[in-house]
C-alpha positions in Angstrom: 47.5 53.8 -53.0 47.2 50.1 -52.3 45.7 47.9 -55.0 42.2 46.7 -54.4 41.7 42.9 -54.0 39.3 41.6 -56.5 37.2 38.5 -55.6 38.4 35.4 -57.4 36.5 32.1 -57.6 39.6 30.0 -57.1 40.7 32.1 -54.1 37.2 31.8 -52.5 37.2 28.1 -53.2 40.7 27.7 -51.6 39.6 29.6 -48.5 36.4 27.4 -48.1 38.3 24.2 -48.7 41.1 25.2 -46.2 38.5 26.2 -43.6 36.7 22.9 -43.9 39.9 20.8 -43.8 41.1 22.8 -40.8 37.8 22.1 -39.0 37.9 18.4 -39.8 41.5 18.1 -38.5 40.5 20.0 -35.3 37.5 17.7 -34.7 39.5 14.5 -35.2 42.3 15.7 -32.9 39.9 16.7 -30.2 38.1 13.3 -30.5 41.5 11.6 -30.2 42.1 13.2 -26.8 43.8 16.5 -27.8 41.8 19.3 -26.1 42.2 23.0 -25.9 44.8 24.8 -28.0 46.4 21.4 -28.9 43.4 20.5 -31.1 43.8 23.8 -32.9 47.5 23.3 -33.4 47.1 20.0 -35.3 45.5 21.4 -38.4 48.2 24.1 -38.6 50.9 21.4 -38.3 49.5 19.2 -41.0 48.9 22.1 -43.5 52.4 23.6 -42.9 54.1 20.3 -43.6 52.0 20.0 -46.7 53.0 23.5 -47.9 56.7 22.9 -47.0 56.8 19.7 -49.0 55.1 21.3 -52.0 57.6 24.2 -52.0 60.4 21.7 -51.8 59.0 19.9 -54.9 58.9 23.1 -56.9 62.7 23.5 -56.5 63.7 19.9 -56.6 61.1 17.7 -58.3 63.3 14.6 -58.1 63.8 14.8 -54.4 62.3 11.6 -53.0 62.2 12.9 -49.4 60.0 15.8 -50.5 57.6 13.4 -52.3 57.5 11.2 -49.2 56.6 14.0 -46.8 54.1 15.4 -49.2 52.3 12.1 -49.4 52.4 11.8 -45.6 50.9 15.2 -45.0 48.3 14.7 -47.8 47.3 11.4 -46.2 46.9 13.0 -42.8 44.8 15.8 -44.2 42.7 13.6 -46.5 42.3 10.9 -43.8 40.9 13.4 -41.3 38.4 14.7 -43.8 37.2 11.2 -44.7 37.1 10.1 -41.0 34.8 12.9 -40.0 32.3 12.1 -42.8 30.5 9.6 -40.6 32.7 6.6 -41.3 34.3 6.9 -37.8 32.5 7.2 -34.4 34.3 10.3 -33.0 32.9 9.4 -29.5 34.9 6.1 -29.6 38.1 6.7 -31.4 40.2 3.5 -31.8 43.5 3.2 -30.0 45.7 3.1 -33.1 44.2 6.4 -34.2 44.9 8.0 -30.8 48.5 6.8 -31.2 48.9 8.3 -34.6 47.4 11.7 -33.5 49.6 11.7 -30.4 52.8 10.9 -32.4 52.1 13.4 -35.2 53.9 16.4 -33.7 57.2 14.5 -33.6 56.7 13.2 -37.1 55.8 16.6 -38.4 58.8 18.2 -36.7 61.1 15.6 -38.3 59.7 16.1 -41.7 59.8 19.9 -41.6 63.4 19.9 -40.4 64.5 17.5 -43.1 62.7 19.6 -45.8 64.3 22.8 -44.6 67.8 21.7 -44.1 68.2 19.1 -46.9 70.7 20.4 -49.5 69.3 21.3 -52.9 70.5 19.2 -55.7 73.1 20.9 -57.8 72.1 21.7 -61.4 73.2 19.2 -64.0 76.5 20.3 -65.6 76.2 21.5 -69.2 77.3 18.9 -71.8 80.9 19.5 -72.9 81.3 20.8 -76.4 83.2 18.2 -78.4 86.1 19.6 -80.2 86.0 18.8 -83.8 89.4 18.2 -85.5 90.4 20.7 -88.1 90.3 18.0 -90.8 86.7 17.1 -90.1 85.8 20.8 -90.2 87.3 21.1 -93.6 85.3 18.1 -94.8 82.1 19.4 -93.3 82.6 22.7 -95.0 83.3 21.3 -98.4 80.2 22.8 -99.8 81.2 26.3 -98.7 82.2 28.7 -101.5 85.9 28.6 -102.3 87.9 31.6 -101.2 88.7 34.2 -103.8 92.2 33.7 -105.3 94.8 36.0 -104.1 95.7 38.9 -106.4 98.8 38.2 -108.5 101.9 39.7 -107.1 104.0 41.9 -109.2 106.9 40.0 -110.8 110.2 40.6 -109.2 112.4 42.8 -111.3 115.6 41.1 -112.4 118.7 42.9 -111.2 120.0 45.3 -113.7 122.9 44.0 -115.7 126.2 45.8 -115.5 126.3 48.4 -118.2 128.5 47.5 -121.1 131.7 49.4 -121.3 131.5 52.3 -123.8 132.8 51.5 -127.2 136.0 53.2 -128.2 135.4 56.2 -130.3 135.7 55.6 -134.0 138.8 56.9 -135.7 138.2 60.0 -137.6 138.1 59.8 -141.4 141.2 61.4 -142.9 140.6 63.2 -146.2 142.7 61.9 -149.1 144.2 65.3 -149.8 145.3 65.7 -146.2 146.7 62.2 -146.2 148.7 62.9 -149.5 150.0 66.2 -148.0 151.2 64.4 -144.9 152.9 61.7 -147.0 154.8 64.3 -149.0 156.0 65.9 -145.8 157.0 62.6 -144.4 158.9 61.6 -147.6 160.7 64.9 -147.7 161.8 64.5 -144.1 163.1 61.0 -144.9 164.9 62.2 -148.0 166.7 65.0 -146.1 167.5 63.2 -142.9 167.5 59.6 -143.9 165.2 58.6 -141.0 161.4 58.4 -140.8 159.6 61.4 -139.6 158.4 61.0 -136.0 154.6 61.2 -135.4 154.8 64.1 -133.0 156.8 66.1 -135.5 154.2 65.5 -138.2 151.5 66.6 -135.7 153.4 69.7 -134.8 154.0 70.5 -138.5 150.4 70.1 -139.6 148.8 71.5 -136.4 146.3 68.7 -136.2 144.3 67.5 -133.2 145.6 64.3 -131.6 142.9 61.9 -132.9 143.4 63.1 -136.5 147.2 63.0 -136.1 147.0 59.4 -134.7 144.8 58.4 -137.7 147.3 59.8 -140.2 150.2 58.2 -138.4 148.5 54.9 -138.4 148.0 55.0 -142.1 151.4 56.3 -142.9 153.0 53.9 -140.4 155.4 56.5 -139.1 157.7 55.7 -136.2 
């Protein structure tokens, strides 16, 4: 369902002002020698140029050409409204005004064409972001909290030293009685043979283990 149009004071005022301006432009053009449909076309031409210049200004406010054509169209509309207020005898329009009214179509066509086909100004480029050196960044951030210290790393283990060679086994302790018995046997062998008793013979005679026999032999200094 279409939305209903509510009456608005500004809209009503715009319609009334547009109608009066249109009528004044028509009367001036007709008094300047433009009869028939030409007198009705003049107000449309002036108002369209004014609207085109205004729309151009909304997109490019620094466009000097748009301001120029806006002022020209406004002067034409305002001048016609003032001229029909009794300041000008419409039955005897001066020649210069007839020339302006007759030359208006070409002027309006030129202005409308330039407004439509003029290129729009490109937007201003964004300012380049200045690269701040790393040193300056560090200075600017001096008040920032210091980073937490890194956790201590585990100390490196020293390489294990080569194991010490095993100590030689201690010599067994020879009992004194056993040592005396072995000496008696060795002396008897020397007395009978005239030579020292060999160690292996003493070992076999006593039936001792090798470590004990070696200890007895070392003490008796047998060959």
